[in-house]
Every structure is written in structure tokens, then in C-alpha cells.
Biotite code that builds the C-alpha atoms (Angstrom):
import biotite.structure as struc

atoms = struc.array([
    struc.Atom([-0.069, 0.000, -0.092], chain_id="A", res_id=1, res_name="MET", atom_name="CA", element="C"),
    struc.Atom([1.303, 3.481, -0.916], chain_id="A", res_id=2, res_name="ARG", atom_name="CA", element="C"),
    struc.Atom([1.978, 6.122, 1.738], chain_id="A", res_id=3, res_name="HIS", atom_name="CA", element="C"),
    struc.Atom([0.656, 9.659, 1.493], chain_id="A", res_id=4, res_name="TYR", atom_name="CA", element="C"),
    struc.Atom([1.494, 13.030, 3.822], chain_id="A", res_id=5, res_name="GLU", atom_name="CA", element="C"),
    struc.Atom([-1.492, 14.341, 3.138], chain_id="A", res_id=6, res_name="THR", atom_name="CA", element="C"),
    struc.Atom([-5.290, 13.891, 2.311], chain_id="A", res_id=7, res_name="LEU", atom_name="CA", element="C"),
    struc.Atom([-5.279, 16.162, -0.786], chain_id="A", res_id=8, res_name="SER", atom_name="CA", element="C"),
    struc.Atom([-1.785, 14.314, -2.276], chain_id="A", res_id=9, res_name="SER", atom_name="CA", element="C"),
    struc.Atom([-3.638, 10.956, -1.676], chain_id="A", res_id=10, res_name="ALA", atom_name="CA", element="C"),
    struc.Atom([-6.707, 12.263, -3.823], chain_id="A", res_id=11, res_name="ILE", atom_name="CA", element="C"),
    struc.Atom([-4.913, 13.844, -6.384], chain_id="A", res_id=12, res_name="ASN", atom_name="CA", element="C"),
    struc.Atom([-2.718, 10.603, -7.099], chain_id="A", res_id=13, res_name="ASP", atom_name="CA", element="C"),
    struc.Atom([-5.877, 8.566, -6.828], chain_id="A", res_id=14, res_name="LEU", atom_name="CA", element="C"),
    struc.Atom([-7.463, 10.809, -9.611], chain_id="A", res_id=15, res_name="ARG", atom_name="CA", element="C"),
    struc.Atom([-4.710, 10.170, -11.728], chain_id="A", res_id=16, res_name="THR", atom_name="CA", element="C"),
    struc.Atom([-5.118, 6.512, -11.215], chain_id="A", res_id=17, res_name="ARG", atom_name="CA", element="C"),
    struc.Atom([-8.638, 6.665, -12.509], chain_id="A", res_id=18, res_name="GLY", atom_name="CA", element="C"),
    struc.Atom([-10.423, 7.317, -9.191], chain_id="A", res_id=19, res_name="TYR", atom_name="CA", element="C"),
    struc.Atom([-12.356, 10.300, -10.828], chain_id="A", res_id=20, res_name="ILE", atom_name="CA", element="C"),
    struc.Atom([-15.787, 10.396, -9.136], chain_id="A", res_id=21, res_name="HIS", atom_name="CA", element="C"),
    struc.Atom([-16.550, 11.698, -5.800], chain_id="A", res_id=22, res_name="ASP", atom_name="CA", element="C"),
    struc.Atom([-19.008, 9.528, -3.325], chain_id="A", res_id=23, res_name="PHE", atom_name="CA", element="C"),
    struc.Atom([-20.928, 10.477, -0.501], chain_id="A", res_id=24, res_name="VAL", atom_name="CA", element="C"),
    struc.Atom([-22.640, 8.436, 2.278], chain_id="A", res_id=25, res_name="ILE", atom_name="CA", element="C"),
    struc.Atom([-26.287, 8.907, 2.384], chain_id="A", res_id=26, res_name="ARG", atom_name="CA", element="C"),
    struc.Atom([-28.873, 7.385, 4.974], chain_id="A", res_id=27, res_name="ASN", atom_name="CA", element="C"),
    struc.Atom([-29.823, 4.610, 2.655], chain_id="A", res_id=28, res_name="ASP", atom_name="CA", element="C"),
    struc.Atom([-26.384, 3.951, 0.893], chain_id="A", res_id=29, res_name="GLY", atom_name="CA", element="C"),
    struc.Atom([-23.881, 5.824, -1.384], chain_id="A", res_id=30, res_name="MET", atom_name="CA", element="C"),
    struc.Atom([-24.347, 8.366, -4.225], chain_id="A", res_id=31, res_name="GLU", atom_name="CA", element="C"),
    struc.Atom([-21.965, 9.180, -7.161], chain_id="A", res_id=32, res_name="CYS", atom_name="CA", element="C"),
    struc.Atom([-21.941, 12.992, -6.709], chain_id="A", res_id=33, res_name="VAL", atom_name="CA", element="C"),
    struc.Atom([-21.160, 13.948, -10.266], chain_id="A", res_id=34, res_name="ASP", atom_name="CA", element="C"),
    struc.Atom([-23.428, 11.661, -11.834], chain_id="A", res_id=35, res_name="GLU", atom_name="CA", element="C"),
    struc.Atom([-26.303, 12.066, -9.346], chain_id="A", res_id=36, res_name="HIS", atom_name="CA", element="C"),
    struc.Atom([-26.427, 8.456, -9.099], chain_id="A", res_id=37, res_name="ARG", atom_name="CA", element="C"),
    struc.Atom([-27.296, 6.301, -6.061], chain_id="A", res_id=38, res_name="LYS", atom_name="CA", element="C"),
    struc.Atom([-25.294, 3.197, -5.716], chain_id="A", res_id=39, res_name="LEU", atom_name="CA", element="C"),
    struc.Atom([-25.866, -0.083, -4.302], chain_id="A", res_id=40, res_name="ASP", atom_name="CA", element="C"),
    struc.Atom([-23.222, -0.503, -1.313], chain_id="A", res_id=41, res_name="VAL", atom_name="CA", element="C"),
    struc.Atom([-23.348, -4.330, -1.710], chain_id="A", res_id=42, res_name="GLU", atom_name="CA", element="C"),
    struc.Atom([-22.021, -3.901, -5.261], chain_id="A", res_id=43, res_name="LYS", atom_name="CA", element="C"),
    struc.Atom([-19.085, -1.991, -4.173], chain_id="A", res_id=44, res_name="MET", atom_name="CA", element="C"),
    struc.Atom([-15.302, -2.743, -3.373], chain_id="A", res_id=45, res_name="ASP", atom_name="CA", element="C"),
    struc.Atom([-12.888, -0.790, -1.290], chain_id="A", res_id=46, res_name="VAL", atom_name="CA", element="C"),
    struc.Atom([-9.576, -1.177, -3.186], chain_id="A", res_id=47, res_name="ASP", atom_name="CA", element="C"),
    struc.Atom([-7.591, 1.300, -1.003], chain_id="A", res_id=48, res_name="GLU", atom_name="CA", element="C"),
    struc.Atom([-7.964, 3.037, 2.509], chain_id="A", res_id=49, res_name="MET", atom_name="CA", element="C"),
    struc.Atom([-5.783, 5.648, 3.966], chain_id="A", res_id=50, res_name="TYR", atom_name="CA", element="C"),
    struc.Atom([-6.478, 7.259, 7.300], chain_id="A", res_id=51, res_name="ARG", atom_name="CA", element="C"),
    struc.Atom([-5.327, 11.081, 8.214], chain_id="A", res_id=52, res_name="PHE", atom_name="CA", element="C"),
    struc.Atom([-4.952, 12.304, 11.576], chain_id="A", res_id=53, res_name="GLU", atom_name="CA", element="C"),
    struc.Atom([-4.892, 15.956, 11.961], chain_id="A", res_id=54, res_name="GLY", atom_name="CA", element="C"),
    struc.Atom([-1.509, 17.108, 13.479], chain_id="A", res_id=55, res_name="MET", atom_name="CA", element="C"),
    struc.Atom([-2.756, 20.355, 14.858], chain_id="A", res_id=56, res_name="SER", atom_name="CA", element="C"),
    struc.Atom([-6.362, 19.607, 15.423], chain_id="A", res_id=57, res_name="ASN", atom_name="CA", element="C"),
    struc.Atom([-7.614, 16.129, 16.532], chain_id="A", res_id=58, res_name="PRO", atom_name="CA", element="C"),
    struc.Atom([-10.999, 17.187, 14.783], chain_id="A", res_id=59, res_name="ASP", atom_name="CA", element="C"),
    struc.Atom([-9.377, 17.101, 11.202], chain_id="A", res_id=60, res_name="ASP", atom_name="CA", element="C"),
    struc.Atom([-9.187, 13.226, 11.497], chain_id="A", res_id=61, res_name="ASN", atom_name="CA", element="C"),
    struc.Atom([-10.392, 11.328, 8.330], chain_id="A", res_id=62, res_name="SER", atom_name="CA", element="C"),
    struc.Atom([-10.365, 8.206, 6.146], chain_id="A", res_id=63, res_name="VAL", atom_name="CA", element="C"),
    struc.Atom([-9.982, 8.230, 2.306], chain_id="A", res_id=64, res_name="LEU", atom_name="CA", element="C"),
    struc.Atom([-11.495, 5.106, 0.461], chain_id="A", res_id=65, res_name="TYR", atom_name="CA", element="C"),
    struc.Atom([-10.639, 4.396, -3.076], chain_id="A", res_id=66, res_name="ALA", atom_name="CA", element="C"),
    struc.Atom([-13.885, 2.491, -4.042], chain_id="A", res_id=67, res_name="ILE", atom_name="CA", element="C"),
    struc.Atom([-14.939, 0.924, -7.504], chain_id="A", res_id=68, res_name="THR", atom_name="CA", element="C"),
    struc.Atom([-18.609, -0.067, -8.121], chain_id="A", res_id=69, res_name="SER", atom_name="CA", element="C"),
    struc.Atom([-20.049, -3.118, -10.102], chain_id="A", res_id=70, res_name="LYS", atom_name="CA", element="C"),
    struc.Atom([-21.428, -0.383, -12.414], chain_id="A", res_id=71, res_name="GLU", atom_name="CA", element="C"),
    struc.Atom([-17.841, 0.660, -13.073], chain_id="A", res_id=72, res_name="GLY", atom_name="CA", element="C"),
    struc.Atom([-17.523, 3.873, -11.448], chain_id="A", res_id=73, res_name="TYR", atom_name="CA", element="C"),
    struc.Atom([-14.159, 4.695, -9.792], chain_id="A", res_id=74, res_name="LYS", atom_name="CA", element="C"),
    struc.Atom([-13.959, 7.254, -7.072], chain_id="A", res_id=75, res_name="GLY", atom_name="CA", element="C"),
    struc.Atom([-13.052, 8.397, -3.563], chain_id="A", res_id=76, res_name="VAL", atom_name="CA", element="C"),
    struc.Atom([-14.836, 8.725, -0.575], chain_id="A", res_id=77, res_name="LEU", atom_name="CA", element="C"),
    struc.Atom([-13.666, 11.158, 2.325], chain_id="A", res_id=78, res_name="VAL", atom_name="CA", element="C"),
    struc.Atom([-15.187, 10.223, 5.788], chain_id="A", res_id=79, res_name="ASP", atom_name="CA", element="C"),
    struc.Atom([-14.551, 12.044, 8.966], chain_id="A", res_id=80, res_name="ALA", atom_name="CA", element="C"),
    struc.Atom([-13.906, 10.264, 12.135], chain_id="A", res_id=81, res_name="PHE", atom_name="CA", element="C"),
    struc.Atom([-14.267, 11.720, 15.616], chain_id="A", res_id=82, res_name="GLY", atom_name="CA", element="C"),
    struc.Atom([-16.386, 14.446, 16.222], chain_id="A", res_id=83, res_name="MET", atom_name="CA", element="C"),
    struc.Atom([-17.629, 15.282, 12.770], chain_id="A", res_id=84, res_name="TYR", atom_name="CA", element="C"),
    struc.Atom([-18.139, 11.845, 11.648], chain_id="A", res_id=85, res_name="SER", atom_name="CA", element="C"),
    struc.Atom([-21.182, 10.999, 9.392], chain_id="A", res_id=86, res_name="GLU", atom_name="CA", element="C"),
    struc.Atom([-23.998, 8.731, 10.400], chain_id="A", res_id=87, res_name="ASN", atom_name="CA", element="C"),
    struc.Atom([-23.137, 5.805, 8.291], chain_id="A", res_id=88, res_name="ILE", atom_name="CA", element="C"),
    struc.Atom([-25.946, 3.255, 7.264], chain_id="A", res_id=89, res_name="ALA", atom_name="CA", element="C"),
    struc.Atom([-25.456, -0.217, 8.716], chain_id="A", res_id=90, res_name="PRO", atom_name="CA", element="C"),
    struc.Atom([-24.710, -1.675, 5.398], chain_id="A", res_id=91, res_name="GLU", atom_name="CA", element="C"),
    struc.Atom([-22.151, 0.912, 4.978], chain_id="A", res_id=92, res_name="MET", atom_name="CA", element="C"),
    struc.Atom([-20.569, 0.139, 8.235], chain_id="A", res_id=93, res_name="ILE", atom_name="CA", element="C"),
    struc.Atom([-20.666, -3.790, 7.414], chain_id="A", res_id=94, res_name="LYS", atom_name="CA", element="C"),
    struc.Atom([-18.884, -2.950, 3.832], chain_id="A", res_id=95, res_name="LEU", atom_name="CA", element="C"),
    struc.Atom([-16.143, -0.798, 5.490], chain_id="A", res_id=96, res_name="MET", atom_name="CA", element="C"),
    struc.Atom([-15.434, -2.916, 8.321], chain_id="A", res_id=97, res_name="LYS", atom_name="CA", element="C"),
    struc.Atom([-15.150, -5.990, 6.160], chain_id="A", res_id=98, res_name="MET", atom_name="CA", element="C"),
    struc.Atom([-12.745, -4.360, 3.726], chain_id="A", res_id=99, res_name="HIS", atom_name="CA", element="C"),
    struc.Atom([-10.866, -2.620, 6.679], chain_id="A", res_id=100, res_name="TYR", atom_name="CA", element="C"),
    struc.Atom([-10.142, -5.989, 7.952], chain_id="A", res_id=101, res_name="GLU", atom_name="CA", element="C"),
    struc.Atom([-8.658, -7.350, 4.955], chain_id="A", res_id=102, res_name="SER", atom_name="CA", element="C"),
    struc.Atom([-6.035, -4.518, 5.052], chain_id="A", res_id=103, res_name="PHE", atom_name="CA", element="C"),
    struc.Atom([-5.245, -5.123, 8.408], chain_id="A", res_id=104, res_name="THR", atom_name="CA", element="C"),
])
């Protein structure tokens, strides 16, 4: 797995490797923002995952996921953890946990 000093450098590199879409978590799953398309969480694979911790502010913690959908969309999901974390659907937690365990 690669190592990045900053979240922005990781996103920039992933963009050059084809992860061009932005994904966001919704109550009922995930959405490809630029395509305005709802995606089935169970049909997605987390290819890579990176954790970033804010050096000066512990509230600046985030996790970056490089994701590929079965429909062929490749993109990134940035999720805060800690104080500003999103409320994630149970299906999403299961997917992320499953893939996180495969990286450890």
C-alpha cells in the first residue's frame, strides 16, 4: 500500500489512477455525486483505504476510501472520524469493516 503525507496528495494521486468520481454517504447507501446516481453499497469494493490524523487539530481526522462499483464507477469517499463523523448506514459500516479487516 502507498503512503501519503496529506489527504490532498492521496486524492490527487488516486485521480491520476482513474478514481475520478466523488462518492458521498447517504442514509440509504452511497451516491456518485457528479453523476447524481445512487449506488448499491453491496455492489462496491473498497480497493484502498488511508487514514489521516490532524496534527494540530484532532477534529481534522479523516479516512479516504478508493472505491470501485460493479457498475464501473471509480471514485473516492472521504469520511471524517471523531467529532465530525457522518451517520453511516448499517450496510455501509458492514462493507467498510469487512474491507478494513482485509487491509490489517
